[in-house]
C-alpha positions, 0 to 999 in steps of 0.5 A: 919249647923250641924248634931243633937246632942241628949242626950240618957239619957233623954229617962229615964226622963220627956223629953222622948217624946221630945227625942224620937221625936228628934231621929225620926226627926234625922233619917228622916231628916239626917240619922246621929246624935251625941249621948251623955250620951250614957252610955259607960264609959269615961275610956273605951272610953279613952282606946279605943283611946289609943290602937287604936293609939298605934296599928296603930303606932306599927303594921300598919304605916310602912306597909301603906307606902308600900300599893297599894294606896301609890304606885298608888299615886306615880305612876300616876302623877297628875291623881285623883285616882278613885277606891281606898281610903286613908285608913288603915283598920282592921275588928274585929268580934267574929269569928276572935278574934284569928286574932286581933292585938296581939302586942299592949298591951291591944288591945284585952281586950279593944276592947272585952269590947268596942264591948260588950258595943256597941252591948248593946247600938245598941240594945237599939237604935233599940228598940227606932227605933221600938217605933218611927216607931210604931213597936212591941218591938224587931221587927228590931232585930228579922228581923236582927236575921232571922229565925235561932233563937236568936242573929244571927245578925252580929256585926262587928267593923272596925278600920280605920286610915286616915294617912296624905296624900301628895296629898289629892286632888287626893285621898279620905280618903273614897269615898261617899257611904251609909252603907249597913247594919243596924245601924252604931255606929261610935267612931270618932277622937276627934280632926281630922275632915274629915267625911262629910254627904250629906244633901240638896245638900251640904256636911256638916261636922260631927264635932269631939265632944269628946266621942260622938258616931255618929249614922248612919242609914244603908240601911236595916233600910231604907228598914224596915221603908219603906223609912221613915228613909233614909241612908245618903251619907257620905265620908271622905276627907284626909288631909296633916297634920293629922292622923284621927282615926275612929272606926265604928261598924255595927249591921247588919242582918244575911246573911240569914235574909229576909229583907222587909218593916214592914207590919205596915208601908205599907198602903193598896191602892185600888189595892195594898200595897204601898211597896216602897222597895223589899223583899230580903235576906240580903246576896244577897243584900251584893253581889250586894253592894260589886259591887256597894258600891260607886254608887247610892243605888236605882239600888242596890234595883232594882237589888236585887229585881230581884234576 
């Protein structure tokens, strides 16, 4: 069993209706899919791989050897580590450009270009989700922007590495979780696996496929779709012999945005609307998520509905 592999370019031809249906099915059944022919140039993707790998070797590898998780692994005998991940992370946003890595040649320029292209792709995918859900064009983006005006949705990029682990059975690369935000675009390692998605009671490998973008539905898309699309549980396991590269970008609501099921997706019953999810401010949801990221998501929705 494997997650769907979908060709984004076919939206522009005679197979558009079939491709829309495939995307809808992937969002409903998996919450994850590979996207090929997504429009981001191969040359740019190759440069992203190079600068990401160079950056870790030049600026992070030695520091990781002295990190908290390495120390815990060395100090706790045979005990499994429950509250840490075998992961090195930096986060890139438009607001912290001055803090982006500066020692790695080409890093800043490459990631500025890559993030620009990814954000455009994210907004195209959101319009596809609007269409599949029967929503007005731009509905999800408008919800994410909030009432402050245009382009207030948040776009961040997490550059991660999962170095070789001496005891992968004692610590996860990344513990099981769903993604808090809206739409996640993952450019994962071509060769080193490790990402898995939970489907029908088992963990399914998200196999490395060269230069694809893996799309993941976040919790906020689940809410807006009133549960038609579900965010999927996923994890990363660590290995003894490989360094896995991962670049995950997330198109999220503004912290001030109010998120709720789209009215078009709620049906009126005799006494009430069948609204399966609460209405809430995204910043409030994130406050709950930070505390409960690795726990079941349903209590997060319950907690935020009471705020």
